[in-house]
PyMOL CGO cylinders between C-alpha atoms (Angstrom):
from pymol import cmd
from pymol.cgo import CYLINDER

trace = [
    CYLINDER, -7.60, 6.93, -1.84, -8.26, 6.53, 1.66, 0.3, 1, 1, 1, 1, 1, 1,
    CYLINDER, -8.26, 6.53, 1.66, -10.20, 3.30, 1.68, 0.3, 1, 1, 1, 1, 1, 1,
    CYLINDER, -10.20, 3.30, 1.68, -12.40, 2.47, 4.86, 0.3, 1, 1, 1, 1, 1, 1,
    CYLINDER, -12.40, 2.47, 4.86, -11.73, -0.69, 6.44, 0.3, 1, 1, 1, 1, 1, 1,
    CYLINDER, -11.73, -0.69, 6.44, -14.31, -3.37, 6.02, 0.3, 1, 1, 1, 1, 1, 1,
    CYLINDER, -14.31, -3.37, 6.02, -14.50, -4.50, 9.70, 0.3, 1, 1, 1, 1, 1, 1,
    CYLINDER, -14.50, -4.50, 9.70, -13.57, -3.22, 12.89, 0.3, 1, 1, 1, 1, 1, 1,
    CYLINDER, -13.57, -3.22, 12.89, -10.70, -4.97, 13.70, 0.3, 1, 1, 1, 1, 1, 1,
    CYLINDER, -10.70, -4.97, 13.70, -9.09, -4.31, 10.13, 0.3, 1, 1, 1, 1, 1, 1,
    CYLINDER, -9.09, -4.31, 10.13, -9.55, -0.86, 11.38, 0.3, 1, 1, 1, 1, 1, 1,
    CYLINDER, -9.55, -0.86, 11.38, -7.20, -1.76, 14.11, 0.3, 1, 1, 1, 1, 1, 1,
    CYLINDER, -7.20, -1.76, 14.11, -4.72, -3.09, 11.93, 0.3, 1, 1, 1, 1, 1, 1,
    CYLINDER, -4.72, -3.09, 11.93, -4.85, -0.22, 9.98, 0.3, 1, 1, 1, 1, 1, 1,
    CYLINDER, -4.85, -0.22, 9.98, -4.25, 1.95, 12.85, 0.3, 1, 1, 1, 1, 1, 1,
    CYLINDER, -4.25, 1.95, 12.85, -1.14, 0.41, 13.56, 0.3, 1, 1, 1, 1, 1, 1,
    CYLINDER, -1.14, 0.41, 13.56, 0.13, 0.42, 10.02, 0.3, 1, 1, 1, 1, 1, 1,
    CYLINDER, 0.13, 0.42, 10.02, -0.20, 4.17, 9.99, 0.3, 1, 1, 1, 1, 1, 1,
    CYLINDER, -0.20, 4.17, 9.99, 1.61, 4.46, 13.29, 0.3, 1, 1, 1, 1, 1, 1,
    CYLINDER, 1.61, 4.46, 13.29, 4.56, 3.56, 11.71, 0.3, 1, 1, 1, 1, 1, 1,
    CYLINDER, 4.56, 3.56, 11.71, 6.57, 4.90, 8.84, 0.3, 1, 1, 1, 1, 1, 1,
    CYLINDER, 6.57, 4.90, 8.84, 5.16, 7.93, 8.79, 0.3, 1, 1, 1, 1, 1, 1,
    CYLINDER, 5.16, 7.93, 8.79, 8.07, 9.65, 7.86, 0.3, 1, 1, 1, 1, 1, 1,
    CYLINDER, 8.07, 9.65, 7.86, 8.77, 7.72, 4.93, 0.3, 1, 1, 1, 1, 1, 1,
    CYLINDER, 8.77, 7.72, 4.93, 6.98, 8.03, 1.66, 0.3, 1, 1, 1, 1, 1, 1,
    CYLINDER, 6.98, 8.03, 1.66, 4.50, 5.15, 0.86, 0.3, 1, 1, 1, 1, 1, 1,
    CYLINDER, 4.50, 5.15, 0.86, 2.06, 4.01, -1.40, 0.3, 1, 1, 1, 1, 1, 1,
    CYLINDER, 2.06, 4.01, -1.40, -0.45, 5.58, 1.07, 0.3, 1, 1, 1, 1, 1, 1,
    CYLINDER, -0.45, 5.58, 1.07, 0.71, 9.12, 0.94, 0.3, 1, 1, 1, 1, 1, 1,
    CYLINDER, 0.71, 9.12, 0.94, -0.06, 8.93, -2.87, 0.3, 1, 1, 1, 1, 1, 1,
    CYLINDER, -0.06, 8.93, -2.87, 3.08, 11.10, -3.84, 0.3, 1, 1, 1, 1, 1, 1,
    CYLINDER, 3.08, 11.10, -3.84, 3.48, 8.57, -6.31, 0.3, 1, 1, 1, 1, 1, 1,
    CYLINDER, 3.48, 8.57, -6.31, 0.84, 10.33, -8.71, 0.3, 1, 1, 1, 1, 1, 1,
    CYLINDER, 0.84, 10.33, -8.71, 3.49, 13.29, -8.80, 0.3, 1, 1, 1, 1, 1, 1,
    CYLINDER, 3.49, 13.29, -8.80, 5.67, 11.58, -11.14, 0.3, 1, 1, 1, 1, 1, 1,
    CYLINDER, 5.67, 11.58, -11.14, 2.76, 12.06, -13.77, 0.3, 1, 1, 1, 1, 1, 1,
    CYLINDER, 2.76, 12.06, -13.77, 1.22, 14.99, -12.44, 0.3, 1, 1, 1, 1, 1, 1,
    CYLINDER, 1.22, 14.99, -12.44, 4.42, 17.21, -12.74, 0.3, 1, 1, 1, 1, 1, 1,
    CYLINDER, 4.42, 17.21, -12.74, 6.09, 15.64, -15.80, 0.3, 1, 1, 1, 1, 1, 1,
    CYLINDER, 6.09, 15.64, -15.80, 6.45, 18.96, -17.43, 0.3, 1, 1, 1, 1, 1, 1,
    CYLINDER, 6.45, 18.96, -17.43, 7.93, 20.80, -14.54, 0.3, 1, 1, 1, 1, 1, 1,
    CYLINDER, 7.93, 20.80, -14.54, 11.73, 21.78, -15.07, 0.3, 1, 1, 1, 1, 1, 1,
    CYLINDER, 11.73, 21.78, -15.07, 14.24, 20.53, -13.16, 0.3, 1, 1, 1, 1, 1, 1,
    CYLINDER, 14.24, 20.53, -13.16, 17.55, 21.84, -11.80, 0.3, 1, 1, 1, 1, 1, 1,
    CYLINDER, 17.55, 21.84, -11.80, 19.45, 19.87, -14.65, 0.3, 1, 1, 1, 1, 1, 1,
    CYLINDER, 19.45, 19.87, -14.65, 17.41, 21.50, -17.50, 0.3, 1, 1, 1, 1, 1, 1,
    CYLINDER, 17.41, 21.50, -17.50, 16.86, 24.95, -18.76, 0.3, 1, 1, 1, 1, 1, 1,
    CYLINDER, 16.86, 24.95, -18.76, 13.23, 24.36, -20.25, 0.3, 1, 1, 1, 1, 1, 1,
    CYLINDER, 13.23, 24.36, -20.25, 10.40, 22.02, -19.50, 0.3, 1, 1, 1, 1, 1, 1,
    CYLINDER, 10.40, 22.02, -19.50, 10.74, 18.78, -20.87, 0.3, 1, 1, 1, 1, 1, 1,
    CYLINDER, 10.74, 18.78, -20.87, 8.30, 16.79, -23.36, 0.3, 1, 1, 1, 1, 1, 1,
    CYLINDER, 8.30, 16.79, -23.36, 5.72, 14.79, -21.46, 0.3, 1, 1, 1, 1, 1, 1,
    CYLINDER, 5.72, 14.79, -21.46, 6.16, 10.88, -21.42, 0.3, 1, 1, 1, 1, 1, 1,
    CYLINDER, 6.16, 10.88, -21.42, 3.12, 9.70, -20.12, 0.3, 1, 1, 1, 1, 1, 1,
    CYLINDER, 3.12, 9.70, -20.12, -0.88, 10.74, -21.21, 0.3, 1, 1, 1, 1, 1, 1,
    CYLINDER, -0.88, 10.74, -21.21, -3.02, 11.91, -18.41, 0.3, 1, 1, 1, 1, 1, 1,
    CYLINDER, -3.02, 11.91, -18.41, -5.36, 11.48, -17.03, 0.3, 1, 1, 1, 1, 1, 1,
    CYLINDER, -5.36, 11.48, -17.03, -4.11, 8.09, -15.42, 0.3, 1, 1, 1, 1, 1, 1,
    CYLINDER, -4.11, 8.09, -15.42, -6.34, 5.18, -15.66, 0.3, 1, 1, 1, 1, 1, 1,
    CYLINDER, -6.34, 5.18, -15.66, -7.27, 3.70, -12.03, 0.3, 1, 1, 1, 1, 1, 1,
    CYLINDER, -7.27, 3.70, -12.03, -9.19, 0.72, -11.04, 0.3, 1, 1, 1, 1, 1, 1,
    CYLINDER, -9.19, 0.72, -11.04, -9.17, -1.17, -7.60, 0.3, 1, 1, 1, 1, 1, 1,
    CYLINDER, -9.17, -1.17, -7.60, -10.28, -4.94, -7.30, 0.3, 1, 1, 1, 1, 1, 1,
    CYLINDER, -10.28, -4.94, -7.30, -11.56, -5.96, -3.56, 0.3, 1, 1, 1, 1, 1, 1,
    CYLINDER, -11.56, -5.96, -3.56, -10.71, -9.38, -2.31, 0.3, 1, 1, 1, 1, 1, 1,
    CYLINDER, -10.71, -9.38, -2.31, -11.12, -12.03, 0.55, 0.3, 1, 1, 1, 1, 1, 1,
    CYLINDER, -11.12, -12.03, 0.55, -8.53, -14.09, 2.03, 0.3, 1, 1, 1, 1, 1, 1,
    CYLINDER, -8.53, -14.09, 2.03, -8.54, -16.74, 4.65, 0.3, 1, 1, 1, 1, 1, 1,
    CYLINDER, -8.54, -16.74, 4.65, -5.74, -16.94, 6.97, 0.3, 1, 1, 1, 1, 1, 1,
    CYLINDER, -5.74, -16.94, 6.97, -4.65, -18.03, 10.29, 0.3, 1, 1, 1, 1, 1, 1,
    CYLINDER, -4.65, -18.03, 10.29, -3.58, -15.54, 12.56, 0.3, 1, 1, 1, 1, 1, 1,
    CYLINDER, -3.58, -15.54, 12.56, -0.22, -16.38, 12.47, 0.3, 1, 1, 1, 1, 1, 1,
    CYLINDER, -0.22, -16.38, 12.47, -0.15, -16.12, 8.58, 0.3, 1, 1, 1, 1, 1, 1,
    CYLINDER, -0.15, -16.12, 8.58, -2.04, -12.42, 8.85, 0.3, 1, 1, 1, 1, 1, 1,
    CYLINDER, -2.04, -12.42, 8.85, 0.98, -11.88, 11.01, 0.3, 1, 1, 1, 1, 1, 1,
    CYLINDER, 0.98, -11.88, 11.01, 3.83, -13.27, 8.75, 0.3, 1, 1, 1, 1, 1, 1,
    CYLINDER, 3.83, -13.27, 8.75, 1.90, -11.41, 5.70, 0.3, 1, 1, 1, 1, 1, 1,
    CYLINDER, 1.90, -11.41, 5.70, 1.89, -8.19, 8.02, 0.3, 1, 1, 1, 1, 1, 1,
    CYLINDER, 1.89, -8.19, 8.02, 5.42, -8.75, 8.82, 0.3, 1, 1, 1, 1, 1, 1,
    CYLINDER, 5.42, -8.75, 8.82, 6.57, -8.53, 5.10, 0.3, 1, 1, 1, 1, 1, 1,
    CYLINDER, 6.57, -8.53, 5.10, 5.51, -4.37, 5.19, 0.3, 1, 1, 1, 1, 1, 1,
    CYLINDER, 5.51, -4.37, 5.19, 8.81, -2.41, 5.38, 0.3, 1, 1, 1, 1, 1, 1,
    CYLINDER, 8.81, -2.41, 5.38, 8.01, -0.66, 8.18, 0.3, 1, 1, 1, 1, 1, 1,
    CYLINDER, 8.01, -0.66, 8.18, 7.48, -3.85, 10.34, 0.3, 1, 1, 1, 1, 1, 1,
    CYLINDER, 7.48, -3.85, 10.34, 9.98, -5.84, 8.60, 0.3, 1, 1, 1, 1, 1, 1,
    CYLINDER, 9.98, -5.84, 8.60, 12.98, -3.45, 10.35, 0.3, 1, 1, 1, 1, 1, 1,
    CYLINDER, 12.98, -3.45, 10.35, 11.35, -3.91, 13.86, 0.3, 1, 1, 1, 1, 1, 1,
    CYLINDER, 11.35, -3.91, 13.86, 13.52, -5.80, 16.04, 0.3, 1, 1, 1, 1, 1, 1,
    CYLINDER, 13.52, -5.80, 16.04, 13.38, -6.78, 19.97, 0.3, 1, 1, 1, 1, 1, 1,
    CYLINDER, 13.38, -6.78, 19.97, 10.78, -5.30, 22.44, 0.3, 1, 1, 1, 1, 1, 1,
    CYLINDER, 10.78, -5.30, 22.44, 9.18, -2.86, 19.44, 0.3, 1, 1, 1, 1, 1, 1,
    CYLINDER, 9.18, -2.86, 19.44, 8.63, -5.96, 17.22, 0.3, 1, 1, 1, 1, 1, 1,
    CYLINDER, 8.63, -5.96, 17.22, 7.15, -8.01, 20.03, 0.3, 1, 1, 1, 1, 1, 1,
    CYLINDER, 7.15, -8.01, 20.03, 4.88, -5.27, 20.87, 0.3, 1, 1, 1, 1, 1, 1,
    CYLINDER, 4.88, -5.27, 20.87, 3.85, -4.82, 17.20, 0.3, 1, 1, 1, 1, 1, 1,
    CYLINDER, 3.85, -4.82, 17.20, 3.15, -8.36, 16.88, 0.3, 1, 1, 1, 1, 1, 1,
    CYLINDER, 3.15, -8.36, 16.88, 1.22, -8.53, 20.22, 0.3, 1, 1, 1, 1, 1, 1,
    CYLINDER, 1.22, -8.53, 20.22, -0.88, -5.95, 18.92, 0.3, 1, 1, 1, 1, 1, 1,
    CYLINDER, -0.88, -5.95, 18.92, -1.54, -7.43, 15.29, 0.3, 1, 1, 1, 1, 1, 1,
    CYLINDER, -1.54, -7.43, 15.29, -2.53, -10.46, 17.06, 0.3, 1, 1, 1, 1, 1, 1,
    CYLINDER, -2.53, -10.46, 17.06, -5.07, -8.78, 19.60, 0.3, 1, 1, 1, 1, 1, 1,
    CYLINDER, -5.07, -8.78, 19.60, -6.94, -7.32, 16.67, 0.3, 1, 1, 1, 1, 1, 1,
    CYLINDER, -6.94, -7.32, 16.67, -7.02, -10.58, 15.07, 0.3, 1, 1, 1, 1, 1, 1,
    CYLINDER, -7.02, -10.58, 15.07, -9.02, -11.99, 18.17, 0.3, 1, 1, 1, 1, 1, 1,
    CYLINDER, -9.02, -11.99, 18.17, -11.78, -9.25, 18.02, 0.3, 1, 1, 1, 1, 1, 1,
    CYLINDER, -11.78, -9.25, 18.02, -15.22, -10.27, 18.30, 0.3, 1, 1, 1, 1, 1, 1,
    CYLINDER, -15.22, -10.27, 18.30, -16.05, -8.94, 14.60, 0.3, 1, 1, 1, 1, 1, 1,
    CYLINDER, -16.05, -8.94, 14.60, -13.67, -11.43, 13.20, 0.3, 1, 1, 1, 1, 1, 1,
    CYLINDER, -13.67, -11.43, 13.20, -15.16, -13.61, 10.79, 0.3, 1, 1, 1, 1, 1, 1,
    CYLINDER, -15.16, -13.61, 10.79, -14.03, -17.51, 11.01, 0.3, 1, 1, 1, 1, 1, 1,
    CYLINDER, -14.03, -17.51, 11.01, -14.22, -20.57, 8.49, 0.3, 1, 1, 1, 1, 1, 1,
    CYLINDER, -14.22, -20.57, 8.49, -14.83, -24.01, 9.48, 0.3, 1, 1, 1, 1, 1, 1,
    CYLINDER, -14.83, -24.01, 9.48, -11.00, -24.23, 9.44, 0.3, 1, 1, 1, 1, 1, 1,
    CYLINDER, -11.00, -24.23, 9.44, -10.37, -21.27, 12.04, 0.3, 1, 1, 1, 1, 1, 1,
    CYLINDER, -10.37, -21.27, 12.04, -8.99, -19.25, 9.30, 0.3, 1, 1, 1, 1, 1, 1,
    CYLINDER, -8.99, -19.25, 9.30, -10.03, -15.61, 9.71, 0.3, 1, 1, 1, 1, 1, 1,
    CYLINDER, -10.03, -15.61, 9.71, -11.65, -13.43, 7.08, 0.3, 1, 1, 1, 1, 1, 1,
    CYLINDER, -11.65, -13.43, 7.08, -9.41, -11.08, 5.83, 0.3, 1, 1, 1, 1, 1, 1,
    CYLINDER, -9.41, -11.08, 5.83, -10.39, -8.38, 3.11, 0.3, 1, 1, 1, 1, 1, 1,
    CYLINDER, -10.39, -8.38, 3.11, -8.12, -6.29, 1.18, 0.3, 1, 1, 1, 1, 1, 1,
    CYLINDER, -8.12, -6.29, 1.18, -8.11, -4.22, -2.04, 0.3, 1, 1, 1, 1, 1, 1,
    CYLINDER, -8.11, -4.22, -2.04, -5.41, -4.27, -5.19, 0.3, 1, 1, 1, 1, 1, 1,
    CYLINDER, -5.41, -4.27, -5.19, -5.06, -0.76, -6.49, 0.3, 1, 1, 1, 1, 1, 1,
    CYLINDER, -5.06, -0.76, -6.49, -3.74, -0.54, -10.32, 0.3, 1, 1, 1, 1, 1, 1,
    CYLINDER, -3.74, -0.54, -10.32, -3.29, 2.64, -12.35, 0.3, 1, 1, 1, 1, 1, 1,
    CYLINDER, -3.29, 2.64, -12.35, -1.88, 2.88, -15.90, 0.3, 1, 1, 1, 1, 1, 1,
    CYLINDER, -1.88, 2.88, -15.90, -1.36, 5.40, -18.40, 0.3, 1, 1, 1, 1, 1, 1,
    CYLINDER, -1.36, 5.40, -18.40, 0.25, 5.52, -22.03, 0.3, 1, 1, 1, 1, 1, 1,
    CYLINDER, 0.25, 5.52, -22.03, 3.30, 6.86, -23.50, 0.3, 1, 1, 1, 1, 1, 1,
    CYLINDER, 3.30, 6.86, -23.50, 2.60, 9.96, -25.49, 0.3, 1, 1, 1, 1, 1, 1,
    CYLINDER, 2.60, 9.96, -25.49, 3.37, 9.14, -28.98, 0.3, 1, 1, 1, 1, 1, 1,
    CYLINDER, 3.37, 9.14, -28.98, 6.66, 10.39, -30.25, 0.3, 1, 1, 1, 1, 1, 1,
    CYLINDER, 6.66, 10.39, -30.25, 8.13, 10.96, -26.48, 0.3, 1, 1, 1, 1, 1, 1,
    CYLINDER, 8.13, 10.96, -26.48, 11.61, 10.01, -26.01, 0.3, 1, 1, 1, 1, 1, 1,
    CYLINDER, 11.61, 10.01, -26.01, 11.62, 6.61, -24.05, 0.3, 1, 1, 1, 1, 1, 1,
    CYLINDER, 11.62, 6.61, -24.05, 14.61, 5.14, -23.46, 0.3, 1, 1, 1, 1, 1, 1,
    CYLINDER, 14.61, 5.14, -23.46, 14.99, 1.28, -23.97, 0.3, 1, 1, 1, 1, 1, 1,
    CYLINDER, 14.99, 1.28, -23.97, 16.95, -1.07, -21.18, 0.3, 1, 1, 1, 1, 1, 1,
    CYLINDER, 16.95, -1.07, -21.18, 20.00, -2.67, -22.54, 0.3, 1, 1, 1, 1, 1, 1,
]
cmd.load_cgo(trace, "trace")
């Protein structure tokens, strides 16, 4: 599921992103799939494998989008990512500088308002519950 950035400058943003927080499991590492793929394996708390809760294969789709944002708005959005939201001091300043430098690259598309063309992709997956599976209800 590793997507190629649309532009070179967005590739620089991806490189910045991938340089942080790789010790923490994130969506990009695709570990979330294990919840579905390994649902039949037993755990230290079970004597035998549990019944599966979700049907496979997963349904998967993605939708590409384009958003027009100022450099500052791109940084504001970028700074909401957990691996950047925790940065402080010089590390935060250096990361912000790198992001803003990337937004000044020659291949950045701009509209009449000076906003930058930012490409993205929303990924989603779905499954259905296996009929008769023991699902817990909230409450």
